[in-house]
C-alpha positions in Angstrom: -30.6 -56.2 -34.7 -27.8 -53.9 -35.7 -24.6 -54.2 -33.5 -24.2 -50.5 -32.7 -22.5 -49.0 -29.6 -23.7 -45.5 -28.5 -20.2 -44.7 -27.2 -19.2 -44.4 -30.9 -21.6 -41.5 -31.3 -20.0 -39.1 -28.9 -18.4 -35.7 -29.4 -17.2 -32.9 -27.1 -20.0 -30.4 -26.7 -18.9 -27.3 -24.7 -21.7 -25.9 -22.5 -21.2 -22.4 -24.1 -22.2 -23.8 -27.5 -25.6 -24.8 -26.4 -28.0 -22.1 -27.5 -29.9 -21.1 -24.3 -32.0 -18.6 -26.2 -33.1 -18.1 -29.8 -31.7 -15.4 -32.1 -33.7 -12.2 -32.5 -34.6 -13.3 -36.1 -35.5 -16.9 -36.7 -34.0 -17.1 -40.2 -30.7 -15.4 -39.2 -29.3 -18.7 -37.9 -26.4 -20.3 -39.7 -27.1 -23.1 -42.2 -24.5 -25.8 -42.8 -25.0 -27.2 -46.3 -23.7 -30.7 -46.8 -23.8 -32.2 -50.3 -22.7 -35.8 -50.9 -20.4 -35.9 -53.9 -19.9 -39.6 -53.8 -19.9 -42.3 -51.0 -17.8 -41.1 -48.1 -17.1 -37.6 -49.7 -19.0 -34.5 -48.8 -18.8 -30.8 -49.8 -19.6 -28.6 -46.8 -20.4 -24.9 -47.1 -21.6 -22.2 -44.7 -24.8 -20.3 -45.5 -27.5 -18.4 -43.7 -30.9 -20.0 -43.1 -32.8 -17.3 -45.1 -30.9 -18.6 -48.2 -32.4 -22.1 -47.9 -34.8 -21.6 -50.8 -31.8 -21.3 -53.1 -30.9 -24.9 -52.2 -34.3 -26.5 -52.8 -35.2 -27.5 -56.4 -38.3 -25.9 -57.8 -40.1 -29.2 -58.2 -39.2 -30.5 -54.7 -41.8 -31.9 -52.2 -41.0 -30.4 -48.8 -42.7 -32.0 -45.8 -43.2 -30.2 -42.4 -44.4 -31.5 -39.1 -47.3 -29.2 -38.1 -47.7 -30.4 -34.5 -48.2 -27.8 -31.9 -46.4 -27.7 -28.5 -48.9 -27.6 -25.5 -48.0 -25.9 -22.2 -47.7 -29.3 -20.6 -45.7 -28.5 -17.5 -48.0 -27.9 -14.4 -46.9 -27.0 -10.9 -48.9 -28.1 -7.9 -48.4 -27.9 -4.1 -49.3 -30.3 -1.2 -50.8 -29.0 2.0 -47.4 -29.6 3.6 -46.0 -27.0 1.1 -44.0 -29.5 -1.0 -44.0 -28.6 -4.7 -44.8 -31.3 -7.2 -44.3 -30.8 -11.0 -46.6 -32.7 -13.3 -45.5 -33.0 -16.9 -48.3 -34.2 -19.2 -47.0 -36.7 -21.7 -50.1 -38.1 -23.5 -53.9 -38.5 -22.8 -55.0 -41.6 -20.9 -58.7 -41.1 -20.6 -60.2 -40.1 -23.0 -57.2 -41.4 -25.0 -57.8 -39.3 -28.1 -56.1 -35.9 -28.1 -59.0 -33.8 -29.5 -61.5 -35.3 -27.2 -59.2 -34.8 -24.2 -58.5 -31.2 -25.0 -62.3 -30.6 -25.3 -63.1 -32.1 -21.9 -64.7 -29.5 -19.6 -64.5 -30.9 -16.1 -62.1 -33.9 -15.8 -59.6 -35.9 -17.7 -56.6 -38.2 -17.2 -53.1 -38.0 -18.5 -50.0 -40.1 -18.4 -47.5 -37.9 -16.7 -43.9 -37.5 -15.7 -43.9 -36.5 -12.0 -41.2 -34.4 -10.5 -40.6 -35.0 -6.7 -42.8 -38.1 -7.1 -41.7 -39.7 -3.8 -43.3 -36.8 -1.9 -46.7 -37.3 -3.5 -48.8 -39.7 -1.5 -52.5 -40.1 -1.9 -53.5 -36.5 -1.3 -55.2 -34.2 -3.8 -52.8 -31.5 -5.0 -53.8 -27.9 -5.6 -52.4 -25.6 -8.3 -49.4 -23.6 -7.2 -50.1 -19.9 -7.3 -47.0 -18.0 -8.5 -45.9 -14.8 -6.9 -46.2 -11.5 -8.8 -42.5 -11.6 -9.6 -42.7 -15.2 -10.9 -45.9 -14.4 -12.9 -44.0 -11.5 -14.6 -41.6 -14.0 -16.2 -44.3 -16.5 -17.3 -47.1 -16.4 -19.7 -49.3 -14.8 -17.0 -52.5 -15.0 -19.0 -54.7 -15.7 -16.0 -55.3 -13.6 -12.9 -55.1 -15.1 -9.5 -58.9 -14.7 -9.2 -59.6 -16.7 -12.4 -57.2 -19.5 -11.3 -58.9 -19.7 -8.0 -62.3 -19.9 -9.7 -60.9 -22.7 -12.0 -59.8 -24.6 -8.8 -57.6 -27.1 -10.8 -56.6 -30.1 -8.7 -54.5 -33.3 -9.5 -55.1 -36.8 -8.1 -52.6 -39.6 -8.5 -54.5 -42.6 -10.0 -51.5 -44.9 -10.5 -47.7 -44.7 -10.3 -44.9 -46.4 -12.2 -41.6 -45.0 -10.9 -41.3 -41.4 -12.0 -44.4 -41.7 -14.2 -48.0 -42.2 -13.5 -51.6 -41.5 -14.5 -53.0 -38.3 -13.1 -56.6 -37.2 -13.0 -57.2 -33.4 -13.4 -60.4 -31.8 -12.2 -61.5 -28.2 -12.5 -64.7 -26.2 -12.0 -65.2 -23.3 -14.4 -66.2 -25.3 -17.5 -63.2 -24.4 -19.6 -61.9 -26.9 -22.1 -58.7 -28.6 -21.0 -56.8 -27.0 -23.8 -57.7 -23.6 -22.2 -56.8 -24.9 -18.7 -53.3 -25.8 -19.9 -52.9 -22.4 -21.6 -53.8 -20.6 -18.4 -52.1 -22.9 -15.9 -49.2 -24.6 -17.7 -45.8 -23.5 -18.9 -44.0 -24.4 -22.2 -41.9 -27.5 -21.6 -38.5 -26.2 -23.0 -35.8 -28.9 -23.1 -34.1 -29.8 -19.8 -30.6 -29.3 -21.3 -31.3 -25.5 -21.5 -30.9 -25.5 -17.7 -33.4 -22.6 -17.2 -37.1 -22.1 -16.5 -39.4 -21.3 -19.4 -39.9 -17.6 -20.0 -42.5 -15.5 -21.8 -40.5 -15.5 -25.0 -40.6 -19.3 -25.2 -44.4 -19.2 -25.7 -43.7 -17.7 -29.2 -40.3 -18.9 -30.1 -40.5 -22.6 -29.0 -43.2 -23.0 -31.6 -43.1 -23.2 -35.4 -45.0 -20.5 -37.4 -47.0 -23.3 -39.0 -47.9 -25.2 -35.7 -51.5 -26.3 -36.0 -52.5 -29.5 -34.2 -52.0 -29.6 -30.4 -50.2 -32.6 -28.9 -46.4 -32.3 -28.6 -44.5 -31.8 -25.4 -41.4 -30.9 -27.5 -41.1 -28.7 -30.6 -40.0 -30.1 -34.0 -37.1 -27.7 -33.7 -35.8 -27.9 -37.3 -38.9 -25.8 -38.1 -38.1 -23.0 -35.7 -35.9 -21.3 -38.3 -38.7 -20.8 -40.8 -40.2 -17.3 -41.3 -42.9 -16.1 -43.5 -40.2 -14.7 -45.8 -38.6 -18.1 -46.2 -41.9 -19.9 -46.7 -43.1 -17.4 -49.3 -39.8 -17.6 -51.2 -40.2 -21.4 -51.3 -43.8 -21.1 -52.5 -42.8 -18.5 -55.1 -40.1 -20.9 -56.4 -42.7 -23.6 -56.9 -41.7 -25.9 -54.0 -44.7 -28.0 -52.9 -45.1 -27.5 -49.1 -46.9 -30.3 -47.4 -47.6 -31.3 -43.8 -47.6 -34.4 -41.6 -48.3 -34.4 -37.9 -46.3 -36.4 -35.4 -46.8 -35.5 -31.8 -43.3 -35.3 -30.2 -43.1 -37.1 -26.8 -40.8 -36.4 -23.9 -39.0 -39.6 -24.8 -37.2 -37.5 -27.5 -35.0 -36.3 -24.6 -34.3 -39.7 -23.1 -30.6 -40.7 -23.3 -29.5 -44.0 -24.6 -28.4 -45.5 -21.3 -27.1 -48.8 -22.5 -24.0 -48.8 -24.7 -25.6 -51.5 -26.9 -28.2 -49.5 -28.9 -30.2 -52.8 -29.3 -31.1 -52.6 -25.6 -32.6 -49.1 -26.0 -36.4 -48.8 -26.0 -38.0 -46.2 -28.2 -41.2 -44.4 -27.2 -44.4 -44.5 -29.2 -45.4 -41.3 -31.0 -48.7 -40.9 -32.8 -48.8 -39.5 -36.4 -51.3 -38.6 -39.1 -50.6 -38.4 -42.8 -53.3 -37.5 -45.4 -54.2 -39.7 -48.2 -53.5 -36.8 -50.6 -49.9 -36.7 -49.4 -49.5 -40.5 -49.7 -50.6 -40.2 -53.3 -48.1 -37.4 -54.0 -45.3 -39.5 -52.4 -46.3 -42.5 -54.5 -46.3 -40.4 -57.7 -43.4 -38.1 -57.1 -41.0 -40.0 -59.4 -37.6 -38.2 -59.4 -38.8 -35.2 -57.5 -36.7 -34.9 -54.3 -38.5 -35.2 -51.0 -37.1 -32.8 -48.4 -38.0 -33.6 -44.8 -38.0 -30.7 -42.3 -36.7 -32.3 -39.1 -36.1 -35.8 -37.7 -39.8 -36.2 -36.7 -40.9 -35.7 -40.4 -38.3 -38.4 -41.4 -39.5 -40.9 -38.9 -43.1 -40.3 -40.0 -42.4 -40.6 -43.7 -40.1 -43.6 -43.4 -42.7 -45.4 -41.2 -45.2 -45.3 -44.1 -43.3 -47.9 -46.1 -43.7 -50.5 -43.3 -47.3 -49.6 -42.8 -47.9 -50.4 -46.5 -46.0 -53.7 -46.2 -48.4 -54.6 -43.3 -51.3 -53.9 -45.6 -49.8 -56.2 -48.3 -49.1 -59.0 -45.9 -51.6 -58.7 -43.1 -54.5 -56.8 -44.7 -54.3 -53.7 -42.5 -51.7 -51.4 -40.9 -50.8 -51.1 -37.2 -48.2 -49.4 -35.1 -44.6 -49.6 -36.5 -42.3 -51.4 -34.1 -38.8 -50.3 -33.2 -36.8 -52.9 -35.1 -39.3 -53.7 -37.9 -37.1 -52.3 -40.7 -34.2 -54.5 -39.6 -35.8 -57.9 -39.2 -35.5 -59.0 -42.8 -35.0 -57.9 -46.4 -38.0 -56.1 -47.9 -38.4 -56.6 -51.6 -41.6 -54.5 -52.2 -41.1 -51.3 -54.0 -42.0 -48.0 -52.3 -44.7 -47.5 -54.9 -46.2 -51.0 -54.1 -46.2 -50.3 -50.4 -47.9 -46.9 -50.7 -50.4 -48.2 -53.2 -51.5 -50.9 -50.7 -51.8 -48.2 -47.9 -53.9 -46.0 -50.1 -56.1 -48.9 -51.1 -56.7 -49.7 -47.5 -57.7 -46.2 -46.7 -60.1 -46.3 -49.6 -61.6 -49.5 -48.3 -62.1 -47.9 -44.9 -63.4 -44.6 -46.4 -60.7 -42.7 -44.7 -58.9 -39.5 -45.8 -55.9 -39.9 -43.5 -53.8 -42.5 -41.9 -53.5 -42.4 -38.1 -51.0 -44.7 -36.5 -48.1 -44.8 -34.0 -44.5 -45.4 -34.6 -41.6 -46.6 -32.4 -39.2 -46.8 -35.4 -35.5 -46.2 -34.6 -33.3 -45.1 -37.5 -29.7 -46.2 -37.1 -26.7 -46.7 -39.5 -27.6 -49.4 -42.0 -31.2 -48.1 -42.4 -32.5 -48.0 -46.0 -34.2 -44.6 -46.7 -37.1 -45.1 -49.1 -38.8 -41.7 -49.2 -36.6 -38.9 -47.9 -33.8 -37.5 -50.1 -32.8 -34.4 -48.1 -32.9 -33.4 -44.5 -33.2 -30.1 -42.7 -32.2 -30.5 -39.1 -30.5 -28.9 -36.1 -27.4 -30.2 -34.3 -28.2 -32.9 -31.8 -26.9 -34.1 -28.4 -24.0 -36.6 -28.2 -25.1 -40.2 -27.8 -28.7 -39.6 -28.8 -31.1 -41.4 -31.1 -31.3 -38.2 -33.2 -27.6 -38.3 -33.8 -27.9 -42.0 -34.8 -30.5 -40.9 -37.4 -28.2 -38.2 -38.8 -25.4 -40.8 -39.0 -27.7 -43.2 -40.9 -28.7 -40.4 -43.4 -25.0 -39.5 -44.1 -23.8 -43.0 -44.5 -22.0 -42.9 -41.1 -20.1 -39.7 -41.9 -21.7 -37.5 -39.2 -18.3 -36.7 -37.5 -17.1 -34.5 -40.4 -20.3 -32.4 -40.3 -20.2 -32.0 -36.5 -16.4 -31.2 -36.5 -17.1 -28.5 -39.1 -19.9 -27.1 -37.0 -17.8 -27.0 -33.8 -14.9 -25.4 -35.6 -17.2 -22.9 -37.3 -18.9 -21.5 -34.2 -22.3 -23.1 -34.8 -24.9 -23.0 -32.0 -26.2 -26.4 -30.9 -29.5 -28.1 -29.9 -33.1 -26.7 -30.0 -32.5 -23.0 -30.3 -29.3 -23.5 -32.2 -28.3 -23.3 -35.9 -29.4 -25.6 -38.7 -28.2 -27.8 -41.5 -29.4 -29.2 -44.8 -28.0 -32.6 -45.6 -28.2 -34.2 -49.1 
């Protein structure tokens, strides 16, 4: 495993540089353009995000993550009056997202539980907000409709701050609708504020399509119809993958030795048609929008190797890219993956990945990266360091000196 210390990936991040709210216009954010001239040497320029199409070649393949954030944060109350927050992480029973969202009476989720020590064996009732609280939330449902729904939560099992929670409700709504009416958008904890009505629109990409994430793929928050149209008019090939972002994306690397950090599993889906395009792209640059798209695309190579060596793909483990030298070409790997899909009569690959991308990682599919500015000592900063050949400090120093806004609602960058 790579001998990497997270303390080497720290930088001073003033609280006032964390963007607590989005700009009025999505594509008005700053865009740091970082071109690699030669190993260890970069040219950094300051642009505006709406100018991004000028920096993307006409023949490029641009890949977006079209996952959709679900209002996964629910507030319940015990008979004693104690408030319990239940943060839905991923479905437990039924385990498949679409089936779970379609459930009309009961389902189980793996959850992060706030104030967990105060939840015993009792059944929790949904917390009813005051009129003032409702005015600052989505407030799609009236008190009468919420009472008719009668949503309750029962603790099935517990493991520290997490557990399996069973939800039951009575009005026959699909669980996706239950979340929309009862839940709130799970904005990142580092914003240090409650979610507000504006977050329902702005903490979601314009092209969000498939429900399942508890965090937004924030590099995509800057895209507007104006920018997307300009890219299409230029001839850029816009394609989608879907990786459902888990709450683990906010987990800090607690041990200084990165080798001791455990990555969370995230499910992803990639169409066979996109696999074929990636296999046949030749010298066309592949531009990944966000670190989640990078992790999805780079996981494909190892899924293909599994097909070559084991006959079928399975979840990508955290340190799989670093266990040995891989001599298969990217085209060989993708060919094997496509052949396996054909043998199974499948039009899309559905797997999970725990891959961690750290300095020393060999990128096989992604040539350019559009991404925001990430937290100190985070796995996302490790990925940026890997992509820049370890030269992340120069980029972040420029951003700090240049007044860039940081984190989810902050400014953006494109790195060659």
